[in-house]
C-alpha positions as CSV (number, residue, x, y, z in Angstrom):
1,M,-21.5,-8.9,-41.0
2,T,-24.6,-9.5,-38.6
3,A,-26.0,-7.7,-36.2
4,T,-25.4,-10.5,-33.7
5,S,-21.6,-10.4,-34.7
6,D,-21.1,-6.5,-34.3
7,S,-23.1,-6.8,-31.3
8,V,-20.5,-9.0,-29.8
9,R,-17.4,-7.3,-31.0
10,K,-19.2,-3.7,-29.6
11,I,-18.9,-5.6,-26.0
12,Y,-14.8,-5.9,-25.3
13,G,-13.1,-2.8,-24.5
14,G,-10.9,-2.1,-27.0
15,F,-7.1,-0.5,-27.9
16,W,-8.3,3.8,-27.8
17,V,-11.0,3.4,-25.3
18,R,-8.5,1.1,-22.8
19,T,-5.6,3.7,-23.6
20,A,-8.0,6.4,-22.5
21,A,-8.9,4.6,-19.5
22,F,-5.1,4.0,-18.7
23,I,-4.3,7.6,-18.7
24,I,-7.2,8.6,-16.3
25,D,-5.6,5.6,-13.9
26,L,-2.4,7.7,-14.2
27,I,-3.4,10.9,-13.2
28,I,-5.5,9.6,-10.3
29,V,-2.2,7.5,-9.5
30,F,0.0,9.8,-9.6
31,A,-2.0,12.3,-7.8
32,I,-2.2,9.6,-4.7
33,I,1.7,8.6,-5.0
34,L,2.3,12.4,-4.5
35,L,-0.3,12.9,-1.4
36,V,1.5,10.1,0.2
37,G,5.2,10.8,-1.0
38,G,5.0,14.3,0.2
39,T,3.1,13.0,4.0
40,F,5.8,10.5,4.5
41,S,8.4,13.3,3.3
42,V,7.1,15.9,5.5
43,I,6.9,14.5,8.8
44,P,9.8,13.6,9.6
45,V,9.9,18.1,9.4
46,L,6.9,18.2,12.2
47,L,8.1,16.3,13.9
48,D,12.2,17.4,13.6
49,I,13.4,13.2,13.6
50,E,17.2,13.7,12.5
51,E,17.2,12.1,8.4
52,T,19.8,9.0,10.0
53,G,19.7,5.7,10.0
54,F,16.1,3.8,9.1
55,I,14.5,7.4,8.3
56,L,16.8,8.3,5.3
57,E,16.8,4.4,4.4
58,F,13.3,5.0,4.8
59,L,12.9,8.7,2.2
60,I,14.8,6.7,-0.1
61,W,13.6,3.7,-1.0
62,M,9.5,4.9,-0.8
63,P,9.7,6.6,-4.5
64,L,10.2,2.9,-5.4
65,I,7.8,0.9,-3.0
66,L,5.2,3.3,-3.6
67,W,4.7,2.6,-7.1
68,L,4.9,-0.7,-6.5
69,V,2.5,-0.9,-4.1
70,L,0.6,2.1,-4.6
71,P,-0.8,1.4,-8.5
72,W,-1.2,-2.6,-7.4
73,L,-3.8,-1.9,-4.6
74,Y,-5.0,1.1,-7.1
75,C,-5.7,-2.3,-9.4
76,V,-6.9,-5.0,-7.5
77,F,-9.1,-4.1,-5.1
78,L,-10.6,-2.0,-7.0
79,E,-10.9,-5.0,-9.7
80,S,-11.2,-7.7,-7.5
81,S,-14.6,-5.1,-5.8
82,K,-18.4,-5.4,-6.2
83,V,-17.0,-2.2,-8.9
84,Q,-15.1,-4.6,-11.0
85,A,-13.5,-1.9,-13.0
86,T,-11.2,0.6,-11.7
87,P,-12.7,4.8,-12.0
88,G,-10.9,5.1,-15.6
89,K,-12.5,2.0,-16.8
90,L,-15.8,2.9,-15.1
91,V,-16.6,6.2,-17.5
92,F,-16.5,4.5,-19.9
93,S,-18.3,1.7,-19.1
94,L,-15.3,-1.0,-18.9
95,V,-15.5,-4.1,-16.5
96,V,-13.3,-6.6,-16.1
97,V,-14.3,-10.5,-15.2
98,N,-12.7,-13.9,-16.4
99,S,-13.7,-15.7,-18.6
100,K,-17.1,-16.4,-17.2
101,G,-18.0,-12.9,-17.5
102,N,-17.6,-13.3,-13.1
103,R,-16.1,-10.7,-10.7
104,L,-12.2,-11.5,-10.1
105,G,-10.9,-12.9,-6.7
106,F,-8.0,-10.4,-5.2
107,L,-5.6,-13.4,-6.1
108,H,-7.0,-12.8,-9.6
109,A,-6.1,-9.5,-10.5
110,S,-3.8,-9.6,-8.9
111,G,-2.6,-11.5,-11.2
112,R,-3.7,-10.2,-13.7
113,Y,-1.8,-7.0,-12.6
114,W,1.2,-8.5,-12.4
115,I,1.7,-10.2,-15.4
116,K,0.6,-6.5,-17.2
117,V,3.6,-5.3,-15.3
118,I,6.1,-8.2,-16.2
119,S,5.0,-8.2,-19.7
120,F,4.9,-4.5,-20.3
121,I,8.9,-4.1,-19.0
122,L,9.8,-6.5,-20.8
123,I,8.2,-5.6,-24.1
124,H,7.1,-2.6,-23.9
125,I,3.8,-1.7,-27.4
126,I,2.8,-5.0,-25.6
127,Y,-0.9,-3.2,-24.8
128,I,-1.0,-2.9,-28.6
129,V,-1.8,-6.4,-28.7
130,V,-4.6,-5.2,-27.2
131,A,-6.0,-3.7,-31.3
132,F,-5.1,-6.1,-33.1
133,T,-7.2,-9.5,-31.0
134,A,-10.3,-10.9,-31.3
135,K,-12.1,-9.9,-28.2
136,K,-9.3,-7.1,-27.6
137,Q,-7.3,-8.9,-25.2
138,G,-4.0,-8.1,-23.9
139,V,-1.3,-10.3,-23.5
140,H,-1.8,-10.0,-19.6
141,D,-5.7,-10.3,-20.2
142,L,-4.6,-13.9,-22.3
143,C,-2.2,-15.6,-19.7
144,A,-5.0,-14.2,-17.1
145,N,-7.7,-15.3,-18.9
146,T,-10.2,-12.2,-18.4
147,L,-12.0,-9.8,-20.6
148,V,-12.4,-6.1,-20.3
149,V,-15.8,-5.3,-21.6
150,N,-18.4,-3.0,-21.7
151,K,-21.3,-3.1,-18.7
152,K,-23.4,-1.0,-21.3
153,E,-23.3,-2.8,-24.1
154,L,-23.5,-6.8,-22.4
155,R,-26.3,-6.5,-20.4
156,R,-27.8,-5.1,-23.4
157,Y,-26.6,-9.1,-26.0
158,E,-27.7,-10.5,-22.5
159,Q,-31.6,-8.8,-22.8
160,D,-31.0,-8.5,-27.2
161,S,-29.7,-13.0,-26.9
162,P,-32.1,-14.6,-23.9
163,L,-31.2,-18.1,-24.6
164,Q,-27.3,-18.4,-25.8
165,P,-25.2,-17.4,-21.4
166,V,-23.2,-15.0,-22.5
167,A,-20.2,-16.5,-21.3
168,S,-20.4,-18.5,-23.8
169,N,-20.2,-15.7,-26.5
170,I,-17.5,-13.7,-24.8
171,T,-15.6,-16.5,-24.5
172,N,-15.3,-18.0,-27.4
């Protein structure tokens, strides 16, 4: 194996580092949901509003709504922002890029997120695919044509190979 192929391999976020990033993000999202959910739950008590009708229905459905909407917004806004990563990914210098090495748009990031959710619901071991694909892509990455790459290694590779465009190297 050549030094070039070793440096290309280091570019991709592997299974264990992505798992650690996921756990960090899960803890953050869980805390946000508890905070928002707790706030919504306390409002009727603070305002001395009787929990009937719409308010009761809202309080019943609120956990499901929060678990659907907040993680989606958390991932999509952060991964389509200039940062290109959630805080969990940032801890490990990982960013999410499209097949050309560029930032994802909001709709692209949304598609990637919902593919990830649906594939996880259908096949619970779906993330293990990351360990076995050449570019360390999960099913959601393959479907959305995205990559999770180490920003530092990507920069290092670009500096070592100035004649070859990064997108063609990381997507082949």
